[in-house]
C-alpha positions in Angstrom: -0.1 0.3 -0.4 3.4 2.2 -0.2 1.7 3.9 -3.9 -1.9 4.7 -2.0 -0.2 6.1 0.7 2.4 8.8 -1.5 -0.5 9.5 -3.8 -2.6 10.4 -1.0 -0.5 12.6 0.9 0.2 14.4 -2.8 -3.7 15.8 -2.4 -5.1 13.2 -4.7 -7.6 12.2 -2.1 -8.0 9.9 0.6 -6.3 6.5 0.8 -9.2 5.4 0.8 -10.1 7.3 -2.6 -6.7 6.6 -4.2 -7.2 2.9 -3.0 -10.3 3.1 -5.1 -8.6 5.0 -8.3 -6.3 1.8 -8.6 -9.4 -0.1 -8.7 -10.8 1.9 -11.6 -7.3 1.5 -13.0 -6.7 5.4 -13.0 -3.3 4.4 -12.0 -0.8 3.5 -15.0 2.3 3.3 -16.0 3.9 6.3 -19.0 2.0 3.1 -21.5 -1.1 3.2 -19.9 -0.6 -0.6 -18.0 -2.4 -0.6 -15.4 -0.8 -0.1 -12.0 -1.2 -2.2 -8.3 -1.2 -0.4 -5.3 1.5 -2.9 -3.9 3.3 -2.9 -7.3 6.9 -1.5 -6.8 7.4 1.4 -9.1 9.6 5.1 -9.5 7.4 8.2 -9.3 8.2 9.2 -12.5 6.7 6.1 -13.9 3.5 6.8 -12.6 0.6 8.6 -14.3 -3.1 9.3 -12.7 -5.6 9.5 -15.2 -2.5 9.9 -17.7 -1.1 12.7 -16.3 2.3 12.8 -14.7 2.0 12.4 -10.9 3.1 15.7 -9.6 6.1 15.8 -7.3 6.7 14.4 -4.6 7.7 16.4 -0.9 10.4 18.9 -1.6 8.4 21.2 -3.6 9.5 24.5 -4.2 7.4 27.1 -6.3 8.2 30.8 -7.5 4.8 32.8 -8.5 4.2 36.1 -9.3 1.5 37.3 -6.6 -1.1 39.5 -8.0 -3.0 42.1 -6.1 -5.6 41.4 -4.0 -5.0 38.5 -2.8 -3.3 37.4 0.6 -1.1 34.4 1.8 -3.1 33.0 4.3 -5.2 29.9 4.0 -8.3 31.1 6.6 -8.9 34.4 4.8 -12.1 34.2 3.5 -11.2 36.4 0.0 -8.5 35.3 -2.4 -5.6 33.5 -1.1 -2.8 32.5 -3.4 -3.4 29.6 -3.2 -6.2 29.6 -5.3 -4.2 29.9 -8.3 -2.3 26.9 -8.1 -4.3 23.4 -8.6 -6.8 22.6 -5.6 -4.9 19.2 -4.4 -1.7 21.6 -3.8 -3.5 22.1 -0.5 -4.3 18.6 0.9 -0.7 17.8 0.4 1.2 16.1 3.3 3.5 17.8 4.2 1.8 21.2 3.5 2.9 23.9 1.2 3.3 27.0 3.0 4.7 30.0 1.8 7.7 31.2 2.4 7.1 34.5 4.4 4.7 36.6 2.9 3.7 39.2 1.2 0.0 41.5 1.9 -2.7 42.3 -0.1 -1.7 45.4 -1.8 1.3 43.9 -2.6 2.4 42.1 -5.5 5.7 39.9 -6.5 8.0 37.4 -6.0 6.6 34.7 -3.8 7.9 31.3 -3.2 6.1 28.2 -1.6 7.9 25.0 -0.4 6.7 22.3 1.8 10.1 21.6 3.2 10.1 23.0 6.4 14.4 22.8 6.9 14.4 25.0 3.8 11.5 27.8 4.5 13.5 28.2 7.6 16.6 28.5 5.9 15.1 31.2 3.6 13.6 33.4 6.0 16.6 32.7 8.9 17.4 36.5 9.6 20.9 35.0 9.9 20.7 34.2 6.1 20.7 37.8 5.2 18.8 37.1 1.8 18.7 39.8 -0.1 15.1 40.6 -1.3 14.1 43.8 -3.8 11.0 45.6 -4.3 10.4 48.3 -6.7 7.6 50.9 -4.8 6.1 54.3 -5.9 5.4 56.9 -3.5 2.9 59.6 -2.6 5.1 62.4 -2.5 8.7 63.0 -4.4 11.3 61.8 -1.9 13.2 64.3 0.3 16.5 63.6 -0.4 18.2 62.2 2.7 16.4 58.8 2.6 19.4 57.0 0.9 21.4 58.0 3.9 19.0 56.6 6.6 18.3 53.8 4.9 21.8 52.6 4.8 23.0 53.8 8.6 21.8 50.8 10.5 20.1 53.1 12.9 16.2 53.4 11.8 14.2 52.3 14.2 10.2 51.6 13.2 7.6 52.4 15.4 7.1 50.3 18.2 10.3 48.8 17.9 13.3 48.8 20.3 16.0 47.1 17.5 16.7 49.4 15.0 16.7 48.3 11.2 20.1 46.7 9.6 21.4 48.8 6.6 19.4 49.0 3.5 20.0 50.1 -0.3 17.9 52.4 -2.0 18.3 53.4 -5.5 16.5 56.7 -6.9 14.6 56.1 -9.7 12.7 58.7 -10.0 11.3 61.9 -7.6 8.5 59.5 -6.4 9.7 55.8 -7.5 12.5 53.4 -5.8 14.1 50.3 -5.5 14.9 49.2 -2.1 17.3 45.8 -1.2 16.9 44.5 2.1 18.4 41.5 3.7 15.2 41.1 6.7 11.4 40.6 6.5 9.8 42.2 9.1 5.8 42.8 9.4 5.1 45.5 6.6 8.6 46.9 6.6 9.1 48.7 3.7 6.0 50.4 4.1 6.8 51.9 7.7 10.7 52.9 6.3 9.7 55.1 4.0 6.5 56.2 6.6 9.6 56.8 8.7 10.4 59.2 6.2 7.5 61.6 5.6 6.8 59.5 3.0 3.4 56.5 1.9 4.2 54.2 -0.2 1.6 53.5 -3.2 2.9 50.5 -5.2 4.5 48.1 -3.9 6.4 45.2 -5.9 8.7 42.4 -4.9 11.3 41.6 -8.2 13.9 39.7 -6.5 14.8 36.9 -3.8 18.2 36.4 -3.8 19.5 35.3 -6.9 15.8 35.0 -7.9 13.7 37.0 -10.5 10.2 37.3 -11.6 12.4 36.9 -15.1 8.7 37.7 -17.1 6.3 35.5 -15.1 2.8 37.1 -16.0 1.1 38.1 -12.3 -0.7 34.6 -11.5 1.7 32.3 -12.8 3.7 30.3 -11.5 6.2 27.2 -12.1 8.1 24.6 -10.2 11.7 25.4 -9.7 14.5 22.9 -9.9 17.9 22.5 -8.4 19.9 25.0 -9.9 17.1 27.5 -9.2 17.4 26.7 -5.7 21.2 27.2 -5.3 20.4 30.4 -7.3 17.9 31.7 -4.2 20.6 30.9 -1.8 23.6 31.7 -3.1 23.3 35.3 -1.4 23.1 33.9 2.0 25.4 34.2 4.3 27.6 31.0 5.8 
């Protein structure tokens, strides 16, 4: 019954559901030969209704998160999981977002069911660079680059200053900000501390990964090389 448990863990249904799929002949090999629950066969050789089996545990995805979606599983509005195949919600171990983007922020979002990798990416010690592009309500006043790079900026209600961040001014009201932390609404709060308000915000880069033309709402699986590029900026 190893195959039943494996396929059920990928979200195709309960073990009872998957056992019934075997009995109906819906689980086959690439040549269409029916498989049985006690067969010994490699993951890549399994088909469900003629389609390759979803990737095994260790899955890592990147998505271009659109505006208006939240990263919470419990939100009653639109959530990022709605943009993935429905069975991805039922996978075991669970597929989780790597950090979050709020409803009003778009851009690069990662998912994984690998808990160790998730914690490695979000760990403050890793200092993986995340790049955001923002449009602002007012012209910048001119001292933001020095302020953000100082390592002394303190956000409201916090007791530890931010790590130095790099600001590139693209236009009087447009900026690119590179940070290595992930505090709550950090980019918005940084500009608020500088007397400004973020009107639009998009995350374009995490580590060595970029959106690379991925359209809003689209997603793709990362391979080992992608994950390596993601981690290349991490501190040892």
